[in-house]
N, C-alpha and C positions, 0 to 999 in steps of 0.2 A: 503493499499499498503505500509506503515512503517512497520507493522508487518512482510507481505511479505519479502519484503528486509533485516530485521533482522533474517527473518528465515533462507534465502538464504546465509548469510554470516556465520550463525552458522553451515549450512551444508557444505560451501565451508571447512572452517576452521577444521570441524571434520574429513573430507575426506582427506585433506591435513596432519592433524596428522596420520590419518589410514596409508595412502600413506608413510608417511616418517618412522613409524614404521614398515612397511611392506619391507620400503628400507634395514633397520638397521638388520631384524632378517627374510633373504630370506631363510633359511632352514626349516620353519615350513612347515605344510600342507597348511594353509590358505593361508600364503604368496604369495607361485609362482601362485596359482591362482588368486589372486588381480593383481598381476604385469603381468602377460597374458591377463587378460581382461582389465586392465586400459590402457596399451600402453606406451606411454611416459610421461603420469602423473605419473608413479610410479619412473621414473629415475629422476622426476626432481618436487618433491611436491611445492615446492617455488610458482609454477604459481597458484597453488588452494589458496594459503596462501595471494600472492597478491590479487587475486581477493576476498578475505572474507576481505582483509583491504580496499579495494576500495569502498565494498557495506557497512561494517560497517561507513565508513568518509560518504558516502553518506545517510545512515540511520541518522546520526547526525545532518548533513547537513539539513536534512528534519525536525528533531527536534527542530532545533534552527531557522530555518524558521516560522514553524508552529507556536513556541512561540512568534515570533517578531510581527506576524500577529493579535495575539489575544491580 
């Protein structure tokens, strides 16, 4: 479960970075396609960054709690 949460945090962070980059360079070929398919997330990539930060905090909490139990 801890590995899955870390994986989701990394995916959310990567997609957030991709959408932020896409928003900066909309004139490229791939940028327009991503913005059309992503919808509102392309205009506000911070939402995914916040989700990634929350998942990372949850992962750290799980690591801490499992260390205390042992």
